[in-house]
RODO-2510 file (C-alpha; in nm, 4 decimals, decimal comma):
residues 148
     n   res          X          Y          Z
     1     m    11,5124    15,7982    10,3020
     2     t    11,5676    15,9557     9,9616
     3     i    11,4450    16,3034     9,8757
     4     i    11,3826    16,4211     9,5179
     5     r    11,4372    16,7936     9,4748
     6     k    11,5515    17,0562     9,2292
     7     i    11,9235    17,0848     9,1745
     8     k    12,0782    17,3808     9,3520
     9     k    12,3812    17,5723     9,2340
    10     q    12,5904    17,4222     9,5159
    11     d    12,5107    17,0686     9,3829
    12     i    12,6801    17,1257     9,0470
    13     k    13,0315    17,0172     9,1474
    14     q    12,8981    16,6918     9,2957
    15     i    12,6965    16,6197     8,9785
    16     e    12,9950    16,6950     8,7562
    17     s    13,2056    16,4583     8,9673
    18     i    12,9451    16,1829     8,9324
    19     y    12,9363    16,2308     8,5553
    20     r    13,3124    16,2184     8,5164
    21     n    13,3518    15,9043     8,7324
    22     v    13,0743    15,6809     8,6005
    23     s    13,1513    15,4021     8,3548
    24     e    12,8164    15,4359     8,1739
    25     f    12,9197    15,7802     8,0547
    26     k    13,2585    15,6538     7,9342
    27     c    13,0936    15,5070     7,6224
    28     l    13,1120    15,8542     7,4706
    29     d    13,3993    15,9486     7,2416
    30     t    13,4649    16,2622     7,4396
    31     d    13,5046    16,3774     7,7981
    32     d    13,2555    16,6561     7,7361
    33     f    13,0317    16,7674     8,0137
    34     w    12,8706    17,1030     8,0473
    35     a    13,1031    17,3717     8,1755
    36     n    13,0238    17,4891     8,5268
    37     d    12,8754    17,8198     8,4027
    38     e    12,6651    17,6408     8,1377
    39     l    12,5293    17,3924     8,3906
    40     s    12,4624    17,6733     8,6391
    41     a    12,2604    17,8648     8,3792
    42     w    12,0715    17,5477     8,2882
    43     v    11,9845    17,4670     8,6489
    44     l    11,8583    17,8223     8,7017
    45     n    11,6438    17,8208     8,3826
    46     a    11,2809    17,8360     8,4916
    47     n    11,1455    17,6215     8,2064
    48     d    11,3855    17,3275     8,2270
    49     v    11,3702    17,0632     8,4997
    50     c    11,6959    16,9625     8,6678
    51     i    11,6476    16,7429     8,9732
    52     c    11,8434    16,5148     9,2013
    53     a    11,7881    16,2350     9,4498
    54     v    11,9540    16,3098     9,7826
    55     t    12,0056    16,1043    10,0964
    56     e    11,9199    16,2458    10,4383
    57     s    12,2897    16,3226    10,4851
    58     g    12,2940    16,5357    10,1686
    59     v    12,4746    16,2977     9,9317
    60     i    12,3465    16,3045     9,5739
    61     i    12,2782    15,9473     9,4610
    62     g    12,1015    16,0286     9,1360
    63     y    12,0048    16,3124     8,9093
    64     a    11,8189    16,4045     8,5920
    65     l    11,8838    16,6921     8,3532
    66     t    11,6137    16,7806     8,1027
    67     h    11,5523    17,0493     7,8456
    68     i    11,2204    17,1519     7,6959
    69     h    11,1527    17,2583     7,3392
    70     i    10,8249    17,4365     7,4082
    71     e    10,7494    17,5096     7,0418
    72     v    10,7174    17,1384     6,9610
    73     n    10,6049    17,0102     7,3041
    74     k    10,9128    16,7932     7,3423
    75     v    11,1186    16,7269     7,6551
    76     h    11,4726    16,5961     7,6080
    77     i    11,6036    16,3870     7,8955
    78     e    11,9713    16,4684     7,8584
    79     n    12,0988    16,2670     8,1564
    80     i    11,9305    16,0474     8,4111
    81     f    12,1505    15,8578     8,6484
    82     v    12,1304    15,6591     8,9723
    83     e    12,4371    15,5288     9,1610
    84     k    12,4863    15,1533     9,1075
    85     e    12,4374    15,0653     9,4758
    86     q    12,1059    15,2523     9,4768
    87     r    11,9566    15,0886     9,1670
    88     g    11,6536    14,8648     9,2050
    89     k    11,5039    15,0985     9,4669
    90     k    11,2780    15,2814     9,2185
    91     i    11,4811    15,6046     9,2411
    92     g    11,5054    15,6347     8,8614
    93     k    11,1311    15,5855     8,8345
    94     k    11,0735    15,8554     9,0986
    95     l    11,3034    16,0945     8,9097
    96     l    11,1123    16,0317     8,5875
    97     q    10,7736    16,0733     8,7591
    98     w    10,8931    16,4001     8,9159
    99     i    11,0012    16,5272     8,5724
   100     v    10,6633    16,4481     8,4152
   101     q    10,4715    16,6013     8,7064
   102     e    10,6864    16,9148     8,7009
   103     y    10,6271    16,9709     8,3276
   104     n    10,2544    16,8987     8,3710
   105     n    10,2436    17,1683     8,6403
   106     k    10,4398    17,4180     8,4286
   107     f    10,2467    17,3558     8,1054
   108     p     9,9085    17,2044     8,2001
   109     k     9,7485    17,2526     7,8577
   110     r    10,0271    17,0844     7,6605
   111     e    10,0752    16,7164     7,5870
   112     m    10,4489    16,6592     7,6041
   113     r    10,6590    16,4027     7,4209
   114     y    10,9530    16,2751     7,6261
   115     v    11,2697    16,1771     7,4403
   116     a    11,5831    16,0218     7,5881
   117     m    11,9034    16,0097     7,3866
   118     v    12,0820    15,6902     7,4846
   119     n    12,4067    15,5500     7,3479
   120     e    12,3261    15,2231     7,1732
   121     n    12,6037    15,0514     7,3734
   122     n    12,4440    15,1463     7,7052
   123     k    12,2229    14,8365     7,7329
   124     e    12,1284    14,9051     8,0947
   125     a    11,9919    15,2509     8,0094
   126     l    11,8068    15,1193     7,7033
   127     s    11,6480    14,8490     7,9197
   128     y    11,5555    15,1031     8,1892
   129     f    11,3757    15,3333     7,9455
   130     k    11,1856    15,0393     7,7947
   131     t    11,0607    14,9423     8,1437
   132     q    10,9365    15,3006     8,1785
   133     g    10,7287    15,2781     7,8595
   134     f    10,9735    15,4347     7,6133
   135     q    11,0063    15,2826     7,2669
   136     n    11,3092    15,2778     7,0405
   137     g    11,3002    15,5753     6,8089
   138     e    11,5100    15,6733     6,5140
   139     k    11,8764    15,5855     6,5170
   140     m    12,0769    15,9074     6,5096
   141     i    12,4398    16,0007     6,4863
   142     w    12,5599    16,2859     6,7040
   143     a    12,7399    16,5565     6,5100
   144     q    12,9079    16,8503     6,6768
   145     k    13,1314    17,1381     6,5850
   146     y    13,3276    17,3740     6,8044
   147     q    13,3796    17,7235     6,6724
   148     k    13,4938    18,0552     6,8130
***
């Protein structure tokens, strides 16, 4: 049995390990993942929804990290992932449904727009989002700058 629940601070190392060891995330030009303190702050943020799918034995087999831009009623799905051996069991769909329900509970009077940023080379993720009713949006190029 799989349980969907909020990510706890003690889950962060397991989620970081999943991210760093999954081929789908290797399509990025960088090894960037949120630093432990950044991810901890994100998980503890009351407005954002960060959830995971956990087996009865406590092993995380999937997760979703989202961020809300309340001012424009937009939810960014930053990462959604399910272990390869667990795919086809509707876990990704349950994660997505949980996200939508959670935001509906938090902001009942707002109609939210859900946006997923997906690398164009990640065909499996693009296909998944299409099956969940997402449509291709604008093509964007990610720009970043590090500065002290």
